[in-house]
C-alpha positions as CSV (number, residue, x, y, z in Angstrom):
1,X,-155.4,-84.6,-15.2
2,X,-153.6,-87.7,-15.3
3,X,-154.0,-91.1,-14.9
4,X,-152.6,-94.1,-13.6
5,X,-153.6,-97.4,-13.8
6,X,-152.0,-101.1,-13.3
7,X,-150.2,-102.6,-15.9
8,X,-150.3,-106.6,-15.8
9,X,-147.4,-108.9,-17.6
10,X,-148.6,-111.1,-20.4
11,X,-147.4,-112.3,-23.5
12,X,-144.6,-110.7,-26.1
13,X,-141.6,-111.0,-28.1
14,X,-138.2,-109.2,-28.8
15,X,-136.2,-107.2,-31.0
16,X,-133.1,-106.1,-30.5
17,X,-129.8,-105.9,-31.3
18,X,-125.6,-105.9,-31.1
19,X,-123.7,-102.9,-31.4
20,X,-120.0,-102.5,-31.6
21,X,-117.7,-101.9,-28.2
22,X,-117.6,-99.3,-26.4
23,X,-115.2,-97.2,-23.9
24,X,-114.0,-99.4,-21.3
25,X,-112.5,-99.3,-17.7
26,X,-109.6,-101.3,-18.1
27,X,-109.4,-103.8,-14.7
28,X,-105.6,-104.2,-13.4
29,X,-104.7,-107.7,-11.6
30,X,-105.1,-107.5,-7.6
31,X,-102.5,-109.5,-6.5
32,X,-102.9,-112.9,-4.9
33,X,-101.5,-112.9,-1.0
34,X,-97.9,-113.8,-0.4
35,X,-96.4,-116.9,1.8
36,X,-93.6,-116.0,4.0
37,X,-96.0,-113.6,5.7
38,X,-96.2,-115.3,9.1
39,X,-93.3,-114.4,11.2
40,X,-94.0,-118.1,13.1
41,X,-93.4,-120.7,11.1
42,X,-91.9,-119.9,7.5
43,X,-94.7,-121.4,4.8
44,X,-93.5,-123.2,1.8
45,X,-96.9,-124.1,0.6
46,X,-96.9,-121.4,-2.2
47,X,-94.6,-123.3,-4.0
48,X,-96.6,-126.6,-4.7
49,X,-98.1,-127.0,-8.1
50,X,-102.2,-126.5,-7.6
51,X,-105.1,-127.9,-9.8
52,X,-106.9,-125.0,-9.1
53,X,-106.1,-121.1,-8.8
54,X,-108.4,-117.8,-9.3
55,X,-107.0,-114.5,-9.8
56,X,-108.8,-111.1,-9.8
57,X,-108.4,-107.6,-11.6
58,X,-110.3,-104.5,-10.1
59,X,-110.5,-101.1,-11.2
60,X,-112.7,-98.4,-10.5
61,X,-113.7,-94.3,-12.0
62,X,-115.2,-91.7,-10.0
63,X,-118.9,-93.7,-11.0
64,X,-118.6,-97.2,-11.5
65,X,-116.2,-100.7,-9.0
66,X,-115.5,-103.3,-11.4
67,X,-113.9,-106.5,-9.9
68,X,-113.5,-109.7,-12.2
69,X,-112.6,-112.9,-10.6
70,X,-111.3,-115.9,-12.7
71,X,-110.8,-119.7,-11.9
72,X,-108.9,-121.8,-13.4
73,X,-108.8,-125.7,-13.0
74,X,-106.1,-128.0,-14.3
75,X,-108.3,-131.6,-13.8
76,X,-105.9,-133.5,-16.2
77,X,-103.5,-135.9,-14.4
78,X,-100.6,-134.1,-16.2
79,X,-101.2,-130.6,-15.4
80,X,-101.4,-128.2,-12.8
81,X,-100.2,-124.3,-12.7
82,X,-98.3,-122.5,-10.5
83,X,-99.0,-118.8,-9.1
84,X,-95.7,-116.8,-9.0
85,X,-97.5,-113.8,-7.2
86,X,-98.1,-116.2,-4.1
87,X,-94.6,-117.1,-3.7
88,X,-92.8,-113.2,-4.4
89,X,-91.1,-112.6,-0.9
90,X,-89.2,-115.9,-1.3
91,X,-87.8,-115.2,-4.7
92,X,-84.8,-112.3,-5.2
93,X,-84.9,-112.5,-9.3
94,X,-86.8,-113.8,-11.7
95,X,-85.6,-113.4,-15.6
96,X,-88.0,-114.8,-18.7
97,X,-86.9,-115.7,-22.1
98,X,-89.4,-116.7,-24.8
99,X,-88.1,-120.3,-24.2
100,X,-87.6,-120.4,-20.1
101,X,-87.7,-118.9,-16.9
102,X,-85.2,-118.7,-14.5
103,X,-86.1,-118.2,-10.8
104,X,-83.6,-117.9,-7.9
105,X,-85.1,-118.3,-3.9
106,X,-82.7,-116.7,-1.1
107,X,-83.8,-119.8,1.5
108,X,-81.8,-122.8,1.2
109,X,-85.0,-124.6,2.7
110,X,-87.4,-123.1,0.3
111,X,-85.6,-124.0,-2.7
112,X,-85.4,-127.7,-1.3
113,X,-89.3,-127.3,-0.7
114,X,-89.7,-126.2,-4.0
115,X,-87.4,-129.4,-6.0
116,X,-89.2,-131.5,-4.1
117,X,-92.5,-130.2,-5.2
118,X,-91.9,-129.4,-8.9
119,X,-90.0,-132.7,-9.7
120,X,-93.3,-134.0,-11.2
121,X,-92.8,-131.9,-13.9
122,X,-89.6,-134.3,-15.1
123,X,-91.1,-137.7,-13.9
124,X,-93.1,-138.3,-17.3
125,X,-92.3,-136.1,-20.6
126,X,-96.1,-135.1,-20.8
127,X,-96.2,-133.7,-17.5
128,X,-96.4,-130.3,-18.0
129,X,-98.3,-126.9,-15.2
130,X,-99.1,-123.4,-16.5
131,X,-96.6,-120.5,-14.0
132,X,-98.9,-117.9,-14.0
133,X,-95.8,-114.2,-13.9
134,X,-97.5,-111.2,-12.2
135,X,-97.9,-108.1,-12.8
136,X,-94.4,-106.5,-13.6
137,X,-92.6,-109.8,-13.0
138,X,-90.9,-110.7,-16.4
139,X,-91.8,-107.0,-18.2
140,X,-92.8,-104.2,-17.1
141,X,-96.0,-104.3,-18.8
142,X,-98.9,-104.9,-16.2
143,X,-100.2,-108.0,-17.3
144,X,-100.1,-111.3,-15.9
145,X,-98.1,-113.6,-18.7
146,X,-99.1,-117.1,-18.2
147,X,-95.7,-119.7,-19.2
148,X,-96.5,-123.7,-20.0
149,X,-93.0,-125.5,-18.4
150,X,-91.9,-128.7,-19.5
151,X,-88.9,-129.5,-17.7
152,X,-87.1,-128.6,-14.7
153,X,-83.0,-127.8,-14.1
154,X,-82.0,-126.8,-10.5
155,X,-79.0,-125.1,-9.7
156,X,-78.3,-126.4,-5.8
157,X,-75.1,-123.9,-5.6
158,X,-77.3,-120.7,-6.6
159,X,-80.2,-121.8,-5.6
160,X,-81.7,-121.3,-9.0
161,X,-84.3,-123.3,-10.5
162,X,-84.3,-123.2,-14.6
163,X,-87.9,-124.0,-16.5
164,X,-88.3,-124.6,-19.6
165,X,-91.1,-124.6,-21.8
166,X,-93.3,-121.8,-23.8
167,X,-94.1,-118.3,-23.3
168,X,-98.0,-118.9,-24.0
169,X,-101.9,-116.8,-23.3
170,X,-104.3,-117.0,-21.5
171,X,-107.0,-118.2,-24.7
172,X,-104.3,-121.5,-24.2
173,X,-103.9,-122.5,-20.7
174,X,-107.9,-121.5,-19.5
175,X,-109.7,-124.3,-21.0
176,X,-111.8,-125.0,-17.7
177,X,-112.5,-121.7,-15.6
178,X,-114.9,-120.2,-14.6
179,X,-115.1,-115.9,-14.4
180,X,-117.1,-113.6,-12.8
181,X,-117.3,-109.5,-14.2
182,X,-119.2,-107.2,-12.2
183,X,-119.7,-104.6,-9.3
184,X,-119.7,-107.4,-6.4
185,X,-116.9,-108.1,-5.3
186,X,-117.0,-112.3,-4.8
187,X,-113.9,-112.6,-2.2
188,X,-112.1,-110.7,0.9
189,X,-109.1,-110.5,-1.3
190,X,-111.2,-108.2,-4.0
191,X,-113.9,-106.4,-0.9
192,X,-109.8,-105.5,1.1
193,X,-109.5,-102.8,-2.4
194,X,-112.4,-102.3,-3.9
195,X,-116.5,-101.6,-3.0
196,X,-119.3,-100.4,-4.7
197,X,-120.7,-101.3,-8.4
198,X,-120.4,-101.8,-12.0
199,X,-123.4,-99.9,-13.2
200,X,-124.8,-99.0,-17.2
201,X,-125.7,-94.8,-17.3
202,X,-129.3,-95.1,-18.3
203,X,-129.6,-91.1,-18.0
204,X,-130.3,-90.1,-21.4
205,X,-132.1,-87.0,-22.6
206,X,-133.8,-88.6,-26.4
207,X,-134.5,-85.4,-28.4
208,X,-134.9,-86.9,-32.4
209,X,-136.0,-83.2,-33.3
210,X,-138.8,-83.5,-36.1
211,X,-139.5,-86.4,-37.4
212,X,-141.0,-85.6,-40.8
213,X,-142.1,-88.3,-43.8
214,X,-144.6,-89.9,-46.1
215,X,-146.7,-92.5,-45.1
216,X,-147.9,-92.8,-48.1
217,X,-148.7,-90.9,-51.5
218,X,-150.8,-87.6,-49.7
219,X,-150.3,-88.7,-46.3
220,X,-147.7,-86.4,-44.8
221,X,-146.7,-87.5,-40.4
222,X,-144.4,-85.5,-38.7
223,X,-143.4,-86.8,-34.8
224,X,-141.6,-84.4,-32.0
225,X,-140.4,-85.7,-28.6
226,X,-138.7,-82.5,-27.1
227,X,-139.0,-83.5,-23.1
228,X,-138.8,-87.4,-24.0
229,X,-135.9,-89.1,-21.4
230,X,-134.7,-92.0,-19.4
231,X,-133.2,-92.1,-16.1
232,X,-131.1,-94.6,-13.9
233,X,-128.8,-96.6,-14.2
234,X,-128.7,-101.1,-13.9
235,X,-126.1,-102.8,-11.8
236,X,-124.4,-105.7,-14.2
237,X,-122.8,-108.9,-14.1
238,X,-121.7,-111.0,-15.7
239,X,-120.6,-115.1,-15.4
240,X,-119.6,-117.5,-17.7
241,X,-118.6,-121.9,-17.3
242,X,-116.1,-123.4,-20.0
243,X,-115.2,-127.0,-19.4
244,X,-112.6,-128.0,-21.5
245,X,-113.2,-124.9,-24.1
246,X,-117.1,-125.5,-24.3
247,X,-118.8,-123.3,-22.2
248,X,-121.2,-124.9,-19.5
249,X,-122.7,-121.7,-18.6
250,X,-123.0,-118.0,-19.3
251,X,-125.7,-115.7,-17.3
252,X,-126.3,-112.0,-17.5
253,X,-127.9,-110.3,-14.7
254,X,-128.8,-106.6,-14.5
255,X,-130.9,-104.8,-11.7
256,X,-132.3,-101.3,-12.2
257,X,-131.1,-98.7,-9.8
258,X,-134.3,-95.5,-10.4
259,X,-135.2,-96.2,-13.7
260,X,-137.8,-94.6,-15.4
261,X,-138.8,-93.9,-19.2
262,X,-140.4,-90.9,-20.2
263,X,-142.9,-90.5,-23.9
264,X,-144.5,-87.5,-24.4
265,X,-145.1,-87.4,-27.9
266,X,-146.6,-84.8,-30.4
267,X,-147.4,-86.5,-33.8
268,X,-149.1,-84.2,-36.5
269,X,-151.6,-86.0,-38.7
270,X,-152.6,-84.9,-42.6
271,X,-153.9,-86.9,-44.8
272,X,-156.9,-89.8,-45.8
273,X,-154.9,-93.7,-45.2
274,X,-157.3,-97.0,-45.3
275,X,-154.7,-99.5,-43.9
276,X,-152.2,-99.2,-41.1
277,X,-148.7,-98.7,-41.2
278,X,-145.6,-98.8,-39.4
279,X,-142.5,-97.1,-38.3
280,X,-138.7,-97.1,-37.3
281,X,-135.9,-95.4,-37.0
282,X,-132.5,-95.0,-34.7
283,X,-131.5,-91.5,-33.5
284,X,-129.3,-92.0,-30.9
285,X,-126.7,-94.2,-29.6
286,X,-124.7,-93.9,-26.5
287,X,-121.4,-95.7,-26.1
288,X,-121.3,-96.6,-21.9
289,X,-117.5,-97.3,-20.2
290,X,-117.5,-100.6,-20.6
291,X,-115.0,-104.0,-18.7
292,X,-111.6,-104.6,-20.2
293,X,-109.2,-107.1,-18.9
294,X,-105.9,-107.3,-20.7
295,X,-106.5,-110.7,-22.6
296,X,-109.1,-111.9,-21.1
297,X,-112.2,-110.1,-21.5
298,X,-113.8,-107.4,-23.2
299,X,-117.6,-105.5,-23.0
300,X,-118.6,-103.3,-24.7
301,X,-122.3,-101.8,-23.5
302,X,-124.2,-98.7,-25.8
303,X,-127.7,-97.4,-25.6
304,X,-129.2,-97.7,-28.8
305,X,-132.6,-95.4,-29.1
306,X,-135.1,-96.0,-32.0
307,X,-138.5,-94.3,-32.3
308,X,-141.4,-96.8,-33.6
309,X,-144.5,-95.0,-34.3
310,X,-147.7,-97.1,-35.6
311,X,-150.7,-95.2,-37.7
312,X,-154.0,-95.8,-39.4
313,X,-156.5,-96.0,-40.3
314,X,-156.1,-92.1,-40.4
315,X,-158.8,-89.7,-42.4
316,X,-158.6,-85.7,-41.5
317,X,-156.0,-83.0,-40.4
318,X,-154.7,-82.9,-36.2
319,X,-151.7,-82.3,-34.3
320,X,-152.4,-85.6,-31.4
321,X,-150.2,-84.7,-27.7
322,X,-150.1,-87.5,-25.6
323,X,-147.8,-89.3,-23.0
324,X,-146.2,-92.1,-20.7
325,X,-143.9,-92.6,-18.0
326,X,-142.7,-95.9,-17.3
327,X,-140.8,-96.3,-14.1
328,X,-139.5,-99.9,-12.6
329,X,-138.9,-100.8,-9.0
330,X,-135.4,-100.9,-7.2
331,X,-135.9,-104.7,-6.0
332,X,-136.2,-106.0,-9.9
333,X,-134.0,-108.1,-10.8
334,X,-133.1,-110.6,-14.3
335,X,-130.8,-112.9,-15.4
336,X,-130.4,-114.5,-18.4
337,X,-129.0,-117.8,-19.6
338,X,-126.7,-116.9,-23.0
339,X,-126.6,-120.7,-23.5
340,X,-130.4,-121.3,-22.9
341,X,-132.4,-118.5,-22.5
342,X,-135.9,-120.1,-22.3
343,X,-134.6,-120.8,-18.9
344,X,-134.0,-117.2,-18.0
345,X,-135.4,-115.7,-14.9
346,X,-136.9,-112.0,-14.5
347,X,-138.6,-110.7,-10.3
348,X,-140.5,-107.3,-10.0
349,X,-139.9,-105.8,-13.6
350,X,-143.6,-105.3,-13.7
351,X,-143.6,-101.1,-14.0
352,X,-145.5,-98.4,-12.8
353,X,-147.3,-96.6,-15.8
354,X,-148.6,-93.6,-15.4
355,X,-150.7,-91.6,-18.7
356,X,-150.8,-88.1,-19.2
357,X,-153.6,-86.3,-20.4
358,X,-154.1,-86.6,-24.3
359,X,-155.0,-83.1,-26.6
360,X,-156.2,-82.9,-30.3
361,X,-156.6,-80.0,-32.2
362,X,-158.9,-80.7,-34.9
363,X,-161.7,-83.9,-36.0
364,X,-159.5,-86.4,-37.3
365,X,-160.1,-90.0,-37.1
366,X,-157.8,-93.5,-37.2
367,X,-155.1,-94.6,-34.7
368,X,-151.6,-93.4,-33.8
369,X,-149.2,-94.5,-31.4
370,X,-145.4,-93.7,-30.5
371,X,-142.7,-95.7,-28.9
372,X,-139.0,-94.9,-27.9
373,X,-136.5,-98.4,-28.0
374,X,-134.0,-97.7,-25.5
375,X,-132.0,-101.2,-26.6
376,X,-128.7,-102.3,-23.8
377,X,-126.4,-103.6,-25.6
378,X,-123.8,-105.5,-24.8
379,X,-120.8,-106.9,-27.3
380,X,-118.5,-109.8,-25.4
381,X,-115.5,-111.3,-25.6
382,X,-114.5,-114.0,-23.6
383,X,-110.7,-115.6,-24.7
384,X,-111.1,-114.8,-28.0
385,X,-114.9,-116.0,-28.3
386,X,-117.4,-113.7,-28.6
387,X,-121.1,-113.7,-26.7
388,X,-124.0,-110.8,-27.8
389,X,-127.0,-109.7,-26.1
390,X,-129.6,-107.5,-26.0
391,X,-132.1,-106.2,-23.2
392,X,-134.8,-103.5,-24.8
393,X,-137.3,-100.9,-22.4
394,X,-140.1,-100.3,-25.2
395,X,-142.4,-97.9,-23.4
396,X,-144.9,-95.9,-25.4
397,X,-148.2,-93.5,-25.6
398,X,-150.5,-94.2,-27.9
399,X,-154.5,-93.2,-29.0
400,X,-157.3,-94.4,-31.1
401,X,-159.6,-91.6,-32.0
402,X,-163.5,-91.6,-33.3
403,X,-165.0,-89.2,-35.0
404,X,-168.4,-88.2,-34.3
405,X,-171.0,-86.2,-35.7
406,X,-174.6,-85.3,-33.9
407,X,-177.1,-83.1,-34.0
408,X,-177.6,-83.6,-30.0
409,X,-174.1,-82.5,-29.5
410,X,-171.0,-84.7,-29.9
411,X,-169.7,-85.3,-26.1
412,X,-172.0,-85.7,-23.3
413,X,-170.1,-84.1,-21.2
414,X,-169.5,-80.5,-23.4
415,X,-172.0,-78.3,-22.0
416,X,-171.8,-76.2,-25.8
417,X,-172.8,-79.2,-27.2
418,X,-170.6,-78.9,-29.7
419,X,-172.2,-80.9,-33.8
420,X,-168.9,-82.8,-34.4
421,X,-166.4,-84.1,-31.8
422,X,-163.5,-86.8,-31.3
423,X,-163.8,-89.5,-28.8
424,X,-159.9,-90.3,-27.8
425,X,-159.5,-93.4,-25.9
426,X,-155.7,-93.4,-24.6
427,X,-153.1,-96.0,-23.6
428,X,-150.1,-97.1,-22.5
429,X,-148.1,-99.5,-22.9
430,X,-144.2,-101.4,-22.1
431,X,-142.2,-103.9,-23.2
432,X,-139.1,-105.3,-21.3
433,X,-137.5,-107.8,-23.6
434,X,-134.3,-109.1,-24.0
435,X,-131.9,-110.8,-26.0
436,X,-128.8,-113.7,-27.4
437,X,-127.1,-113.6,-30.1
438,X,-130.1,-111.8,-32.5
439,X,-131.0,-116.0,-32.6
440,X,-132.8,-116.6,-29.2
441,X,-135.8,-113.7,-26.9
442,X,-137.6,-113.9,-24.0
443,X,-140.0,-111.2,-23.0
444,X,-139.9,-110.3,-19.2
445,X,-143.0,-108.2,-19.8
446,X,-145.5,-107.1,-22.5
447,X,-148.9,-105.0,-21.9
448,X,-150.5,-102.5,-23.0
449,X,-153.6,-100.9,-20.7
450,X,-156.8,-98.8,-21.6
451,X,-156.6,-95.2,-20.2
452,X,-159.6,-93.0,-19.1
453,X,-161.0,-91.9,-22.8
454,X,-162.2,-88.0,-23.1
455,X,-164.5,-86.5,-25.5
456,X,-163.4,-83.0,-27.0
457,X,-166.1,-81.0,-29.3
458,X,-165.3,-79.4,-32.6
459,X,-168.1,-76.4,-34.6
460,X,-171.0,-74.9,-34.5
461,X,-172.3,-75.3,-30.5
462,X,-175.9,-76.6,-30.6
463,X,-178.5,-76.3,-28.2
464,X,-181.0,-79.5,-29.3
465,X,-181.0,-82.2,-31.6
466,X,-181.7,-86.2,-31.8
467,X,-179.3,-87.6,-34.5
468,X,-175.1,-89.0,-34.1
469,X,-173.1,-91.0,-35.8
470,X,-169.6,-91.9,-34.8
471,X,-167.0,-93.1,-37.2
472,X,-165.1,-95.3,-35.2
473,X,-161.3,-96.8,-35.7
474,X,-161.1,-99.8,-35.9
475,X,-156.8,-99.5,-35.2
476,X,-155.7,-102.0,-33.0
477,X,-153.6,-101.9,-29.7
478,X,-150.0,-102.8,-30.6
479,X,-149.4,-106.5,-29.0
480,X,-146.8,-108.7,-29.1
481,X,-146.2,-112.4,-29.2
482,X,-143.8,-114.5,-28.2
483,X,-141.8,-116.4,-25.3
484,X,-142.6,-114.8,-22.1
485,X,-141.4,-114.1,-18.1
486,X,-143.7,-114.5,-15.6
487,X,-143.3,-111.0,-13.4
488,X,-145.1,-109.5,-10.8
489,X,-148.2,-106.8,-11.4
490,X,-147.2,-102.8,-11.7
491,X,-148.6,-100.6,-9.5
492,X,-150.2,-96.3,-9.5
493,X,-147.1,-94.1,-9.7
494,X,-146.6,-90.4,-9.8
495,X,-145.2,-89.4,-13.1
496,X,-141.1,-89.3,-12.4
497,X,-139.2,-85.6,-11.7
498,X,-137.7,-84.6,-14.9
499,X,-133.8,-84.5,-14.3
500,X,-131.6,-81.6,-14.1
501,X,-129.0,-82.9,-15.7
502,X,-127.5,-85.5,-18.2
């Protein structure tokens, strides 16, 4: 019979790491609304120089939809910004060169408004504005191209303006900005073209074959996890605020959707070990489609699966099978402050934990636990500056083994009264943890719980007796330490169904 118990979060610790960028969903410009669309009156306000401008990118595939929203601020008295997309319909031709850009307007009234609005640039040698040419406006490229304009010349006879300046890049011109990347449209314009969410796929098989090694001389260990797997996905959002090139805020938000993890290993133990040993091995790294916005952001997530094994003290030869299923509520949310990780917030992450039956094949004493660490890792580059973060989900299953020698029968509920037996005290646990650039760490939820113990008899069957000898183990159930973010308590849950495809 399987057993389920509530899991309460306490203190914990983290080890998470960052790997190289994965594949990417390329986001393309979402063109800004254009001037001149109102037939009732000419609107030339889009020609005005601005101190704030917002740019959108979007993209989707058969699974994910993603939006990037970049708001650029020009707060200095000698700087402004202008989005060429907003008055595209007023322009009859655009010619872009390395040192100048030439615009021709059809309307005399529009050109008169342009001269009045842009003449500010010529009033002082330090006055400049950033011109952003849209996709295909200056070349066949789908990128938006920035230019820094230092002066403007006008030709009234042809309604032509020559903007003198240099081609630039986003890293140079966007010194103060807000950037949002994720699946939630942050404007009505984005909602017009895209809907849905950007999610990290978490449905994977974890089959690491037969993990075999010598713990120490004379002690052999094998571990097999033929039916270990994870399911679900994580909705993802990233936000960063930068002032004069210095990050003023950066956060990463995750929301689980149908997330479960199942670990049910069979562990073979042979030999005698007086102390305890821990082992870890990476078995699988799976790239996840990330997000790419040309010259703005590169987001490359991946999932790395590791096995973690703790054994000892140990005496005997046996095979132990145990298991645990972990389920996270869809209402959970987690926001990691990349600049101040201690200010992270988490709600509803305490999981539902279900322990499987634990069985043993022979007499043995000691302790053993196996965990499978699923690290969702992020490598983020924004305007040439790198950030890294990770979140690790580590369900584990373990058992403490106590050998019993009793002439009265080792196990009280054994009708055959075997003289020898093993008391099995299984436990289940989970660590849910996050890191920033391998420097700061926080634990969202971390705990182990004891499951109902059982006793398995071995050897000759007895009918009576009086003496009993128990050989207990001193193995401690793994207990992490470190900073922790409180989360709500867990609930009872049935084991999650095995997914049919991956």
